[in-house]
C-alpha positions in Angstrom: -33.5 -33.8 -26.0 -36.6 -35.0 -24.4 -37.5 -33.9 -20.9 -38.5 -36.4 -18.2 -41.2 -35.6 -15.7 -40.6 -37.0 -12.3 -43.9 -37.8 -10.5 -44.4 -36.0 -7.3 -44.5 -38.1 -4.2 -47.7 -37.9 -2.0 -47.2 -36.2 1.3 -46.6 -38.6 4.2 -50.0 -37.8 5.8 -51.8 -38.9 2.6 -49.8 -42.2 2.5 -50.7 -43.0 6.1 -54.4 -42.1 5.3 -54.4 -44.6 2.4 -52.9 -47.4 4.5 -55.5 -46.7 7.3 -58.3 -46.9 4.7 -56.9 -50.2 3.4 -56.8 -51.6 7.0 -60.4 -50.5 7.6 -61.5 -52.3 4.4 -59.8 -55.5 5.5 -61.3 -55.3 8.9 -64.8 -54.6 7.5 -64.5 -57.7 5.3 -63.5 -59.8 8.3 -66.3 -58.4 10.4 -68.9 -59.0 7.7 -67.7 -62.6 7.5 -67.9 -63.0 11.3 -71.4 -61.5 11.4 -72.6 -63.9 8.6 -71.1 -66.9 10.4 -72.6 -65.8 13.7 -76.1 -65.5 12.1 -75.7 -68.9 10.4 -74.6 -70.7 13.6 -77.2 -68.9 15.7 -80.3 -69.0 13.5 -79.7 -71.3 10.5 -77.6 -74.4 11.3 -74.7 -75.9 13.1 -72.7 -79.0 13.2 -71.5 -80.9 16.3 -68.8 -83.5 16.6 -69.7 -86.6 18.8 -66.9 -87.3 21.3 -66.8 -90.3 23.6 -68.8 -93.6 23.8 -72.0 -92.5 25.4 -74.2 -92.9 22.3 -72.7 -96.2 21.0 -73.7 -98.2 19.0 -75.7 -95.6 17.1 -73.2 -92.8 17.1 -69.5 -93.2 16.9 -67.5 -90.9 19.2 -64.1 -91.5 17.6 -61.1 -92.3 19.8 -62.7 -91.0 22.9 -62.1 -88.1 25.3 -58.4 -89.1 25.7 -57.8 -87.0 22.6 -60.5 -84.5 21.8 -58.8 -83.3 18.6 -58.6 -86.8 17.2 -62.1 -87.5 18.3 -63.4 -84.5 16.4 -61.8 -85.9 13.2 -62.7 -89.5 13.7 -66.1 -89.3 15.4 -69.4 -88.7 13.7 -70.5 -85.1 13.1 -74.2 -84.3 13.3 -76.3 -81.6 11.7 -78.3 -79.3 14.0 -80.9 -77.0 12.4 -80.9 -74.0 14.7 -84.2 -72.6 13.4 -85.8 -75.7 14.9 -84.4 -74.7 18.4 -85.7 -71.1 18.2 -89.1 -72.2 16.9 -89.5 -74.6 19.8 -88.4 -71.9 22.3 -91.1 -69.7 20.9 -93.6 -72.4 21.4 -94.3 -72.8 17.6 -93.1 -76.4 17.2 -94.0 -77.7 20.6 -92.1 -80.3 22.6 -89.2 -82.4 21.5 -90.4 -85.9 20.8 -89.5 -89.2 22.6 -86.6 -90.7 20.7 -85.1 -87.5 19.4 -81.3 -87.0 19.7 -80.5 -83.7 21.2 -77.4 -81.6 22.1 -77.6 -80.4 25.7 -75.7 -78.1 28.0 -74.5 -80.1 30.9 -76.5 -79.3 34.1 -74.7 -77.9 37.1 -75.5 -81.0 39.1 -74.1 -83.5 36.6 -71.3 -85.6 38.3 -68.7 -84.5 35.7 -69.7 -80.8 36.1 -69.4 -81.2 39.9 -65.9 -82.7 39.5 -64.7 -80.2 36.9 -64.8 -76.5 36.4 -66.5 -76.3 33.0 -70.0 -77.3 31.9 -69.7 -78.9 28.6 -72.2 -79.9 25.9 -73.2 -83.5 25.3 -75.5 -85.5 23.1 -78.2 -87.7 24.4 -81.6 -89.2 23.5 -85.0 -87.9 24.7 -86.6 -90.8 26.6 -89.5 -89.1 28.4 -91.3 -85.7 27.9 -93.2 -83.4 30.3 -96.0 -85.3 32.0 -94.6 -88.8 31.3 -94.1 -91.5 34.0 -90.8 -93.2 33.8 -89.1 -96.0 35.8 -86.2 -98.4 35.0 -86.7 -102.0 36.2 -83.5 -104.1 36.0 -82.4 -102.1 32.9 -85.8 -102.2 31.1 -87.1 -98.6 30.6 -90.8 -98.1 31.1 -92.5 -94.9 29.9 -96.2 -94.6 30.9 -96.1 -98.3 31.9 -94.9 -99.2 28.4 -91.7 -101.3 28.1 -89.6 -99.7 25.3 -88.2 -102.1 22.9 -84.4 -101.6 23.4 -83.2 -103.6 20.4 -82.0 -100.3 18.9 -79.3 -100.6 21.5 -78.7 -104.3 22.0 -79.3 -105.8 18.5 -75.7 -105.2 17.4 -74.4 -107.2 20.4 -72.0 -104.4 21.3 -74.1 -102.9 24.3 -76.1 -104.7 26.9 -77.9 -102.3 29.3 -76.9 -102.6 32.9 -79.8 -104.1 35.0 -80.2 -101.0 37.2 -83.3 -99.9 39.2 -84.4 -96.3 39.2 -85.9 -94.7 41.2 -85.8 -97.1 44.2 -87.0 -95.6 47.5 -88.4 -96.1 50.9 -91.5 -94.3 52.0 -93.7 -93.8 55.1 -97.1 -92.2 55.3 -96.9 -91.4 51.6 -93.7 -89.4 52.0 -90.3 -90.5 50.6 -87.7 -90.8 53.4 -84.9 -92.7 51.8 -83.3 -93.1 48.3 -81.2 -96.1 47.3 -77.8 -95.2 45.9 -74.1 -95.9 46.5 -71.3 -93.3 46.3 -68.0 -93.6 44.6 -65.3 -91.3 46.0 -63.5 -89.4 43.2 -60.1 -87.9 43.1 -61.7 -84.5 43.1 -63.0 -85.1 46.6 -66.6 -85.4 45.4 -69.1 -88.3 45.3 -70.2 -90.1 42.1 -73.6 -91.8 42.3 -73.9 -95.5 41.6 -77.5 -96.9 41.3 -78.7 -100.2 42.6 -78.9 -103.1 40.1 -80.0 -106.7 39.8 -78.6 -108.9 42.6 -77.2 -105.9 44.3 -79.2 -103.3 46.3 -77.4 -100.2 47.3 -77.6 -98.5 50.6 -80.7 -96.4 51.4 -79.8 -92.8 52.2 -81.9 -90.1 53.9 -83.5 -87.7 51.5 -81.9 -84.9 53.5 -78.4 -86.1 52.7 -76.6 -83.3 50.8 -75.4 -85.6 47.9 -78.9 -87.1 47.5 -80.3 -83.6 47.3 -77.6 -82.5 44.9 -78.1 -85.2 42.3 -81.7 -86.3 43.0 -83.5 -83.4 44.5 -85.6 -82.8 41.4 -86.3 -86.6 41.2 -87.5 -86.8 44.8 -89.9 -83.8 44.2 -91.6 -85.6 41.4 -92.3 -89.2 42.4 -95.7 -90.9 42.1 -96.1 -93.0 45.2 -99.0 -95.6 45.1 -101.5 -95.3 47.9 -101.0 -99.0 48.8 -97.1 -98.8 48.8 -95.4 -100.8 51.5 -93.6 -98.7 54.2 -89.9 -98.8 55.0 -89.1 -101.3 52.3 -87.5 -100.9 48.9 -90.1 -100.0 46.2 -89.6 -99.0 42.6 -91.8 -96.0 41.8 -92.5 -93.7 38.8 -90.8 -90.5 38.2 -93.2 -87.9 36.7 -91.3 -85.6 34.3 -92.1 -82.0 35.4 -93.3 -79.2 33.1 -90.6 -77.9 30.7 -88.3 -80.8 31.5 -87.0 -83.9 29.7 -85.5 -87.2 30.8 -82.4 -88.0 28.7 -80.3 -91.2 28.4 -77.4 -92.2 26.3 -77.7 -95.3 24.1 -74.6 -96.8 25.8 -76.0 -98.0 29.1 -73.3 -100.5 30.0 -70.9 -99.0 32.5 -68.0 -101.4 31.6 -68.1 -100.0 28.1 -67.9 -96.4 29.0 -71.7 -96.0 29.7 -73.5 -92.7 29.5 -73.8 -90.2 32.3 -77.4 -88.9 31.9 -80.7 -88.1 33.7 -80.3 -91.3 35.8 -77.5 -89.5 37.6 -78.7 -85.9 37.6 -82.5 -86.1 37.0 -84.6 -84.4 34.3 -83.1 -81.3 32.5 -84.8 -78.1 31.6 -86.0 -77.5 28.0 -83.7 -74.3 28.0 -80.7 -76.6 28.4 -81.3 -78.1 25.0 -79.2 -76.4 22.3 -80.7 -78.3 19.3 -81.9 -81.5 17.8 -79.5 -83.6 15.7 -81.3 -84.5 12.4 -78.5 -86.3 10.4 -75.0 -87.6 10.5 -73.0 -85.8 7.9 -69.4 -86.9 8.5 -67.5 -89.0 7.8 -69.2 -90.1 4.6 -68.1 -93.7 5.0 -67.2 -96.1 7.8 -65.7 -99.6 7.2 -66.7 -99.3 3.5 -70.3 -98.5 4.3 -72.1 -95.2 3.8 -72.3 -93.3 7.1 -74.5 -90.4 5.9 -78.0 -91.0 7.4 -81.0 -89.2 9.0 -81.4 -89.6 12.8 -85.0 -90.6 13.4 -86.5 -91.9 16.6 -86.5 -95.7 16.9 -89.8 -97.1 15.6 -91.1 -98.4 19.0 -91.0 -94.9 20.5 -94.2 -94.1 18.5 -96.0 -96.9 20.4 -95.5 -95.2 23.8 -99.0 -94.2 25.1 -99.7 -90.8 26.5 -99.7 -90.6 30.3 -102.9 -91.3 32.1 
């Protein structure tokens, strides 16, 4: 008759130790994956979903902000090389270029940030770089006195830029004393700026007005007033973009079609606010039967803008 050997059971303490080691191994694998993901997102690349209509017709924001989740699945997704951001912050690559599309942290004085509790990220186009002179005359954007060809916005027929004036001021003795803007009362108890436009000139407000200072304080500090400028009458002047700042605009500049909230409503933004440059659309692969994958290069006419005098 054969004898059967019954294996000895491990003590309870050793069983608990084995389970603990298994848990540690699992946590280590998750931690390593998180560290790799963090390093990739921070230093290698990231992708950002376009939400809303502020960059139409060139970027599709999906169904809009009414449903953020649906927008993330239906809107364009752009590629952001993060190493580009770090190299620029270290001064190796220099400034962003006019016409670049960038992802930006919403400034604290943006109307939507003033109304809400969170500062979100948005995507806009660089229009003017440090040292540039900018003005908008009935919707036509001038940079260093050069009228930028805006067919990259209007050629599709979807968007017609609103004929606004910016910055429109009064001055006396070479000093700005009034800024032309209207205010829309919001349900949050705040004011939303509305700029003057063709056939309608907004009310001039004292530069000491708290709302004027909130939204346009940086603009008022960087205006180029001609020596022969008329006094106490509406004049359109140049905004000089300060050092380490950029003037951004969305491609959708038609308010009735969900136009962009941009530097026209909160002034130039700091370079540190820029989280990265969008270099390509990577999703969805097709729209309406056409390939949607494409690089995001500045419109051709931006290369013709002269350097500031």
